[in-house]
C-alpha positions in Angstrom: 47.6 70.3 67.2 47.1 72.6 70.2 48.0 69.7 72.5 51.2 69.1 70.5 52.1 72.8 70.6 51.5 72.8 74.4 53.7 69.8 74.9 56.4 71.3 72.7 56.3 74.5 74.9 56.5 72.4 78.1 59.5 70.4 76.7 61.3 73.6 75.7 60.7 75.1 79.1 62.0 72.0 80.9 65.1 72.0 78.6 65.7 75.7 79.4 65.4 75.0 83.1 67.8 72.1 82.9 70.3 74.3 81.0 70.0 77.2 83.4 70.0 75.2 86.6 72.7 72.9 85.4 75.1 75.8 85.1 74.5 76.8 88.8 76.7 74.5 90.9 77.5 75.0 94.5 81.1 74.7 95.7 82.4 75.0 99.2 84.3 78.2 98.4 83.9 81.6 97.0 85.9 82.5 93.9 87.4 85.8 92.8 88.7 85.8 89.2 91.2 88.3 87.9 93.6 88.6 85.0 93.2 87.0 81.5 96.4 85.1 80.9 96.4 81.7 79.1 97.9 79.9 82.1 95.7 79.8 85.2 96.7 80.1 88.9 94.4 78.7 91.6 95.2 80.2 94.9 94.0 78.5 98.1 94.4 80.3 101.4 95.3 78.6 104.7 93.3 77.7 107.7 90.6 80.4 108.6 92.2 82.8 106.1 90.6 84.9 103.4 91.6 84.8 99.8 92.8 88.3 100.4 96.0 86.8 101.7 96.9 86.5 98.0 96.1 90.1 97.1 99.8 91.1 96.5 100.4 87.8 94.7 97.6 88.2 92.2 98.6 91.9 91.7 102.0 90.6 90.6 100.8 87.9 88.4 97.4 88.6 86.9 99.0 90.5 84.0 100.2 87.2 82.7 97.9 84.7 84.3 94.3 84.2 85.0 93.9 84.0 88.8 91.2 82.1 90.6 91.4 83.1 94.3 89.4 81.0 96.7 88.0 81.7 100.1 86.8 78.4 101.7 83.2 78.2 103.0 83.0 79.2 106.6 86.3 81.0 106.7 86.8 84.8 106.9 83.1 85.6 106.5 82.4 83.3 103.6 79.0 81.5 104.1 79.5 78.1 105.8 78.3 74.9 104.2 77.5 71.6 105.9 79.9 68.6 105.6 83.1 70.5 105.7 86.1 68.2 105.4 89.6 68.2 103.9 88.6 65.4 101.4 85.4 67.1 100.4 87.1 70.4 99.8 89.8 68.7 97.7 87.3 66.9 95.6 85.2 70.0 95.0 88.3 72.0 93.9 89.0 69.2 91.4 85.4 69.4 90.2 85.7 73.2 89.8 88.8 72.7 87.6 87.0 70.2 85.5 83.7 72.1 85.3 85.4 75.3 84.3 87.7 73.5 81.9 90.8 75.1 83.4 93.8 73.5 81.6 96.6 72.3 83.9 96.5 75.2 86.4 99.2 76.0 88.8 97.9 75.4 92.3 99.3 77.7 95.0 98.3 76.9 98.6 99.3 78.3 102.0 99.2 76.2 105.1 96.1 73.9 104.9 95.7 75.3 101.4 99.2 73.8 100.7 98.0 70.5 102.0 95.1 70.7 99.5 97.5 71.5 96.7 99.5 68.3 97.6 96.4 66.2 97.8 95.1 67.5 94.5 98.3 66.8 92.7 98.5 63.3 94.2 94.8 62.3 93.6 94.2 64.2 90.3 97.6 64.4 88.5 95.8 64.8 85.2 94.3 68.1 86.3 97.3 69.9 87.7 100.2 71.6 85.9 102.4 72.7 88.8 102.1 73.2 92.6 103.5 75.8 94.9 103.2 74.8 98.6 103.7 77.7 101.0 104.7 76.5 104.4 102.8 73.2 104.6 103.8 69.6 105.4 102.2 66.4 104.3 101.6 65.5 108.0 101.9 68.4 110.5 100.9 66.2 113.4 103.8 63.8 112.7 106.3 66.7 113.2 105.2 66.9 116.9 104.5 63.2 117.3 106.8 61.0 115.1 104.6 57.9 115.9 101.4 59.7 114.7 98.9 57.6 112.7 95.7 59.1 111.4 92.4 57.7 112.7 90.0 56.2 110.3 86.9 57.4 112.0 88.1 60.6 113.8 85.6 62.0 116.3 85.8 65.8 116.2 82.8 66.4 118.6 85.0 67.4 121.6 86.9 70.0 119.5 83.7 71.3 118.1 82.1 71.6 121.5 85.1 73.3 123.0 85.4 75.9 120.1 81.7 76.7 119.9 81.4 77.1 123.7 83.9 79.9 123.7 82.7 83.5 124.0 83.8 85.9 121.3 86.3 87.5 123.7 87.8 84.1 124.7 88.2 83.2 121.0 89.8 86.5 120.3 92.2 86.1 123.2 93.2 82.7 121.8 93.9 84.3 118.4 95.8 87.2 120.0 98.2 84.6 121.5 98.6 82.3 118.5 98.8 84.7 115.5 102.1 86.5 116.6 103.7 83.0 116.6 102.7 82.6 112.9 103.1 86.1 111.5 106.0 88.5 112.2 104.6 91.4 110.2 102.8 93.3 113.0 101.0 95.5 110.4 99.1 92.4 109.2 98.4 90.7 112.5 95.1 92.3 113.2 93.9 91.5 109.7 94.6 87.9 110.1 93.1 87.8 113.6 90.0 89.4 112.0 89.7 86.6 109.5 89.7 84.1 112.3 87.0 86.0 114.2 84.9 86.2 111.1 85.1 82.5 110.5 82.2 80.2 111.4 83.2 78.6 114.7 81.9 75.1 113.8 83.8 75.0 110.5 86.9 76.3 112.3 86.7 73.4 114.8 85.8 70.8 112.2 88.6 71.7 109.8 91.2 72.1 112.6 90.4 68.6 113.8 90.2 67.1 110.3 93.4 68.6 109.1 95.2 67.6 112.3 94.2 64.0 111.4 95.4 64.3 107.7 98.5 62.3 106.6 99.6 62.7 103.0 103.1 61.3 103.4 102.4 58.1 101.5 100.0 59.6 99.0 102.4 62.3 97.7 104.4 59.6 95.9 101.7 60.0 93.1 102.6 63.6 92.5 104.0 63.9 89.0 104.1 67.7 88.4 106.9 70.1 89.2 106.5 71.1 92.8 108.0 74.1 94.7 107.9 73.8 98.5 108.5 77.1 100.4 109.1 76.6 104.1 109.5 79.2 106.8 113.0 80.0 108.0 112.5 78.3 111.4 112.3 74.9 109.7 116.0 75.2 108.6 116.6 73.8 112.2 114.8 70.7 111.3 115.9 69.9 107.7 116.1 66.1 108.2 112.5 66.1 109.5 111.4 68.2 106.6 113.1 66.0 104.0 111.6 62.9 105.7 108.1 64.4 105.3 108.7 64.9 101.6 110.9 61.8 100.9 108.2 60.1 98.8 107.7 63.1 96.5 110.3 62.9 93.7 109.7 66.4 92.3 109.7 68.3 95.6 112.0 71.3 95.5 112.4 72.4 99.1 113.4 76.0 99.7 113.7 77.8 103.1 112.7 81.4 103.7 115.4 83.8 104.9 113.4 85.4 107.7 109.9 85.6 109.3 107.3 83.0 110.2 104.5 81.0 108.7 102.9 83.8 106.5 105.9 83.9 104.2 104.1 86.0 101.6 104.1 88.8 104.2 107.2 88.1 106.2 109.8 87.5 103.5 108.2 89.1 100.5 111.2 89.7 98.2 112.4 86.1 98.6 108.9 84.8 98.1 108.3 86.6 94.9 111.7 85.7 93.5 110.9 82.0 94.2 107.5 82.3 92.4 108.9 84.2 89.5 111.7 81.7 88.9 109.3 78.7 89.2 106.5 80.0 87.1 108.8 81.2 84.3 110.6 77.8 84.1 109.5 75.5 81.3 
């Protein structure tokens, strides 16, 4: 009898461990949850950015939505994880939606986060309710090189070696030159530069290389949900190229900002929030 009791205790302990540890799952991103609305928003920041880029957006919408704001592993001070890749991050966000039983969320993504929103809607149409893509293209490299084709086995070692060999000052100087070309709001430039400086250099290099090799132009034909594409004002000069990028996506509603640069949520705030309000309130 004592032996049976001992075995029963062991089995109960193992079952408890399985239950507890089964609930702890690692994702390649940090999550900040706010709001308690029935409809969920999942907000994905862009390359090397913090989830804080969405602070004003969540403040506007968390009264009526439950917001899950991500910061990707290795970016903006979030702890890096091995095996960073665009596809891995896409799959893990899909797993998160399924694991948390989030019903048909609206995915909002900026820049590379917009690329992830497109990929999620194409590969996991059953999981996604709507998408909002903030200044992202299915294939950014093709805009600069019309004959671009992605490499099946892309070697990122040269990019990684170059980025990781930079001193902190050299890296900061690079960001000081690039960020003003992406963000017109000077009051936010140092914040965005800081996010890049706080990013893990290897992850920064891996994801820059991997996303540069990503081509979603064919895949987006599988997107079924309503889709709002917000593009920076500069792209009005290249509308045929923009429309060509999105030609396989039947539900793509392309809208161009009235001013500013890549960080539309900072540079053309009123227009940006009007677009989101109209799209999110539409049935």
